[in-house]
N, C-alpha and C positions, 0 to 999 in steps of 0.2 A: 626375493627380494619383494616386499608387498608395495602397491601402489604410495603407501604414505611413506613410506621410508624412501622411497626415488624422490619423493617431492620435500623431504626434509632434508637434503643433499644441494648444497651451496656447485656443486658441479652444474648440477641440474637448470638451478637458476641463472648461473652466471652461463650457460651456453643457451637458454632461453633470451635471456639481455643481447646475447652476440646475434641471434635471428633476429630479434625485433630491431637491433639495431641496422642489422642488414635493410632488413626492410622500411627502415626511417631514412637510410640513405637514396636508395632507387624510388621511395614514395615523394621524397622532397625535390630530389631531381628531375620529375616529371612534372611534380607542382609549381615549381620554381620559377618556370621559362616564362611565363609572364608575370611574373607579381616581383616587385621590388624585395630582396632578399631579408632587409628588415622588416617587412611588413609580414612576409611569409612568418618570420620566426615568429613575430607579435603574434599571428593566429596560430601556430602550431601550438605554442606557449598557452594560449588562451584553453585550447582542447585539452592539452595537459592537464592543466587548473582544472578544470571542469571535470575530465576522468579521476585524478587521484581524489579531489573532492567526494567523488561518489563511491568511491571505492574506501575513503575513509568514513563514509556514513554509514555504507553499509556491514562492514566490520565493526563500528563503534570502536573505532582508531584514536578518535579526538582526544587530546591532552590539554587542559587548560596551562595556555603561557606560563604563570607563574610556578608550574610545576616544573618546567623546564628550567635547568641551570642557565648562568647567565654565559659560562662559558660554550654551552652548547648551542645557545642561540647565535654568539658571535660566531662560532665556526659554522653554525647551518646558514645562516647571514651570508657568511663568505664563499662559502660553497653555491650559494645560489647566486652570487654576483658573476663567480667564477664560470657556473655553466650557463647565465646569459650570455656571458662575452663568448665564450666557448660556442654558443650556440650560431651567434651573428657570423661569426669567424666562419664556421663552417656552412652554414649559409651562403655568406656569399662566396666561398670557395667553389660552392656546389655549382654555382650561377656561372662561374668563371671557367672549371674546369670540368674533368671528366669523372663521374663518379668513383670508378675503381680506384684512381690515382689519389683523390681528395680524400676517400675512408682509411686507404692506407696509410697517408700523411697523419691523417688524424688519429689513428691506432699508434702512431709511435709514443701516443701517451703511455703507453705500455709500460717504456723503458724510463720515462721521466717517475711514472706512478713507483715503479721498483727501486729505481734511485732513490726518490722520498722517503719511502718507506723502511729502506735500508739507513740512510742517513738520519731521517727523523725522528721516525718512530721505532727505531731498533728491529726491526724485521728481518731476518736472515733468509738468504737463498743460496740453493744447492748450486754447484757447480756448473749440473747440465741443466738447471733454472737460467742463469746468466748467459749460458751457452744458444739457449732458445731464444732467449732476448734480444742476443747479439744477430742470430740468423734470422729473425724477424725485422729489425732494423736493417741488415742487410738488406733484405727482401723486397724493404719498402724503397730502398736507396734505386734498387734495381728496376722498380716497376716506374719508377718517378723519369729517372734518366733513360731508360731504354722501354719506353711505351711502346 
């Protein structure tokens, strides 16, 4: 397996996303100690915007807005709103609670995504995948209740 095929794998990118999500939680928990959680979320978002703008510019990935369907724009807008609300809630939870427990509860979104994927998008999961999701949910409950 060559390097190009490794970085063409969704599993590799999902693993990297998990790694950077973990770093996000740790860095945010340390950084938020002396900052209002809403303002911390704003600062973080500014960094994200600048960083992603640079990536789009360097890769030449810009698309004119009229080239994007109205449906895609509406759903990207809704996704952006949901992301913003999620980040505000997450940062406030980090301000109040232990990072491991906050992150675990936040990852309950996996179960919600699976349920939505099956019920709204017609995706299918194997029995083992459902078992894995239930075990993750049970683990989160145990982590939160019996810290």
